[in-house]
N, C-alpha and C positions, 0 to 999 in steps of 0.2 A: 428482413425479407419482406417485399411487398405482397399484399394480399388483395383479392378482388374487392370491389366496392361493396361496403356493408359487412365485410368479414373482418374479424380482428387481425391485427398484424401478428405474424409469427416470427419469433426471434429464435435463432439456432444458438444454443449455448453448449460449448465444449467444456466438459467437467473433468478436471484432474484432481481427484481426491489427495493422491500422493501418499505420504508416509505418516505413521504414528497417529496423533490425534486429527491429522488432517482428514482422515476418512469419517471421523465422528463428527467434526464440526461442519463438514460439507453436507452430510446427511441432514443435520439440523437445518442448515441454510436452505436446503431444497425443500424441506417441509414448510418453512416460512415463505418461501417463494411461491410455492403451490397455493398456500392460502391466500396471500395478498394478490396474486395474479387472478385468481378465481373471482375475488371481490371486484376487481377492476376490469375484467374482460380481456386480460392479456394472455397470450398463448406462448409459452416457452417450450421448445423441443430440445431435449438434452441428448448429447452423445458422450458417454463416459469413457475415459481412457485410463488404463491401469499403469501409467508411466510413474516410476518411482525408484527409490533405492532398491526395493525388493526386486524390481525388474532388472536393475543393473547387476545385482548379485547373481540373478539366474541367467541373464542373457548378455551381460557385458555392456549395456547401453541403457541410459535413462529412458530414452524413447526410440522408436525405430527410425531408420534412415529417412523415411518419407513422413516423419512426424509433423513437421511444419506444413507440409502440403495438406495433410489431413486437418489441421486446425484452421487453415486459410479461409475456408467457406464460412466459418462461424461468425456470428454477429458479436460474440463476446466469449471470453474464457473465464471460468470460475475455478480457482486453484485453492487446494487445502494447505498443504505444507510439504516441503521435501527435506530430507535429512534423516540419517539413521546411522547408528554406531556401526563402524566397520567400513563405511563409505565416506571418504574424505569430503569435506565441504566443497572444495573446488571442483570435485567430480560432479556432485549433485547440482551445483549451481550452474557450472558451465556446461553441463550435459542436458540441462532442461530450461531453467529459468532465463538465463542470459541469452541463449539463442532465441527464445521466444520474444523477449523484450526488443532485441536488436533487429532481428528479421522482420518483425512487424512494426518497427519505427515507433515503439512506445517510449517516446522520449520524455514524457511527463510522468513522474512518480508522485502522486498525490496522497498526502497524509493528513486527514483532519484530526484535530486535537481538541477534546472537550472535557471539562470536569462536569460530570452528571450528578444530579442529585442522588444522594445515597452512596456515592463513591468517595471515599475518604482519600484525599491526595496526601501523600507523605510531606508535601510541601505546606508549611504554614501560610495561610493567606490565599491559597489557591482554592477559590470558592466556586460552586456551581454557578453558572450564568455569567461569570466574569472571565473565566478562561476558555476561549474559543477562538482558535487560530488554525491556520493550515501551513504545513511545510510543503513546498513545491520543490522537489528534487530532480536535478538533471539526471536522466536515467540510462543514457546509452554511450557516453564518452567520458571525458574528464579523467579522473585518477584510476578508473577501472578499465583501462585499455588492455589490449592484447600485445602491445609492443614491449619487448624486453626479453630477458632470458637469464639463465643460469650458466656461469662460466667457471672453468677450472674446478669442477665438481670433485670434492674429496681431497683437495689440496689446501694447504694453509692460506693461500691467497684466492680462495673461492669467492666469487662475486655473484650478486643478484642485482639485476637492473630492471626497474619498472618505469616505463615512461607515461606521463600524463598527456592527454591530447585534448586541447580546448579549440574548438573551431568557431569562427565568427558566426557561421550559420547555427551551430549547436547552441551557443550561448545566447544568441539573439532570440531564438524561438522559445527557449525556456523562460527567459526574462520577459518577453512579450506575453506569454501565457500567464505568468505570475502578476504582471501589472494589470492585465485584463481581468483576472480573477479578484484582485484587490479592488478594482473599480466596482465590482458587484457586491462587495462587502463593506468594510469600514475605510476604504481608500488609503490604506497604509501599508507600505511594503518595506521590509528589511532585507538587505542583501548580505549574505554570509561571505566573508573574505578572509584573506590572510596575506594581504599584500605588503605587510611590513616584514615578512619573512620568506615568502615564496616569490622569487624575483621576476619570473616571466609570466606564468599562467595567471596568477592572481591580479597583477596590475592589468593584464589584458581583460580579465573578467570585470574589473571595476570600470575600465574604460567603456566596454560594451554596455554595461548596465546604465552608466550615465548617458550614453548616446541614445539608448532605447527609452529612458526615462523622459526625454524631451517630447516624445509622442504621447505622453500621459500626464499633462500638466496638472490635472485634477487629482492625481494620487501623490500623497506625501510619501517620501522615501528617505531611508538612510542606510548606511553600511556599517556593519559591525565585524571586527576581527573575531574569528571563530572561537577563540578561548574566552574572550569577554562575553560573547553571545551566549555561550553555554552557561556561563555563570548567570547572566541575566534571565535566561529561560527558567532558572530555579528561583532566583530572587524576585523576578517581576514578570511571572508568566501572563498576567492579565494585560500586559503592555502590547503584546504582538497581535497582529492580524494576518498577514501573509509573509512568510519567510521563504526566500528563494536561495538555493545553494547548489553547489556542484555535486557530483555523484557521491563523493565521500563525505562531504560536509552534511549534505542533506540526509544521508543514510544515518550518520551518528546523531544528528539533532533530532530526527523524528523518532528514534528509540528513546532518547532522553526525554523528549516531550511526552511520549506515551507513558513513561514512568511518572513524570510530574502529574499526569492526568489521573493516576491511580492504579492502572494495571495495563500491561501490554496485552492482556488477554482480551481486551475489548477493542483493540487498535485495528483499523482497517487500512486498506491501501487500494489505489487504482493505478495501473500501468497503462497510460493512455497514448493513443495515436490520435491527436486532436483533429487530424484531417479526415479521420474515419475511413481511410483507405484500407486499413488492416484491422483485424479485431483487437480490442483492448482486453486487458486481463485484470482480474480483481482477486485479491487474496488478503486474508489476515496475515499479521506480521509476527505472530507469536512463535512460529516455528513448530517442529513436529513433536516436541516434548516427549521423547521416548520414555521418560521416567513415569509419566502418568497415562501413557497410551493404553487403551483397552479397559481402563478402570471406570469409565463413565463419569469422570469428574471434570473434563475439560470444558472451559468457558466457551460457548458457541457464539458469543455476541461479536467477536471480531469478524468471523465469517458472515454472520448475519448482516452486520453494518456494511461489509464489503459487497454483499448481495444488494443491498439498498443502493449503494453507489452504482452498481451495475444497472439497476433499474433506471436511475436517474440518467445515466449515460445513454441508455436506449430510448430515452424520450418519455419517461414515466415518472415525473417528479412527485405527483400525488401518491402513487403507490410507494415510492421511496420514503416519503414523509410518514406514511402509515407505519412502515417497518421501524423507523426511527422512534416514533411515539410509542410503539409497543416496547421497544428497548428501554426507553425512559421509565415506563411504568414498572417494568421488571427490576430495573436497577433501583428504583425508589422503594421497593419492597424487600425488606430484609430476608423474607423467606425464599426469594428467587434470586439470591446472589450466590455465585460459586465461591469456592474457598479462597481463590486468589483475591477476592473482594471481601474476605472476612466472613463469608457465609458458609452454608453447608449444602446448598443445593447442587445437584448433579446436572449433567448435560440434558438428560431427559426432562427433569423438572423445569428447567429454564425454557426448553423448547415448548413444553406444554403450556407454559404461562404465556409465552409469545403468541402461540396459536389461539389461546383463549382471548388475548387482547385483540386479535385480528378477526375474531367472530367465526 
């Protein structure tokens, strides 16, 4: 939102804490945001929405019928997590997350992966400072289409059909984004494919990647079949810089990569509309974790890192860098690591440490 000359820019942030530990980690992230924005003279105006599985159980919908219209004026969306026992995952996702991603053309799902000092990777040889890459996932088409159906339900010849949809526009724009990102990093891109087994969509993907690569002669690139790529992510995680993949491949690779980095509890994500026509959405990827909800032990760093990505998207890279530096300091100290990282700190202790780092 534009401001008068001399006044700080005001950003409207829609907040959806969601379910389970989502409410806890979003509360922590907001405290961190308040501290860093005060330091940098940034103004965030929050509007919170109680859209969740609890709302679905009470009212029959994850969000109201005009939910997207209510989100549309926001400059960004900060989401905690959705999912709860008794509500099928396809209900929670297709009732909230996927409509937001698709209606707001958030075609880039960005997942940075780092091994931080103090975080022990389960992968031998994955060392801090050496593993630092980004998974760029196509976020609105591909294998996660709405085309298909169930036929002959209840009969022996019952069928389920799911169609994948790859468009030239969709593949071109995600690949261009990934090449452009690689150009700002180490100028190396890896394309995830399976064209030796999937006869139509993946050869098409490979063709478009090769065509778009011609516009980025300064970026070295290669293609890897998804099964071999999954193995190499474990065996050689320091090799990669930017990995681009379809909706399904990017989804699986990014969670595998977060595990290689030591914990999905610190993994962030951004759902971006690079044109900035619509609000982008930022969320940790750890899920709602009903088994630990309400115990005060959730790791808030995934939400905090997502909030840092939001600040960078809003045009405040210095503030984002301060948040990441505070995270690095907390992770390096055994006293402020949560139990998913082998420590004993709770959500409150980590949040307090982050606030202390931010002054």
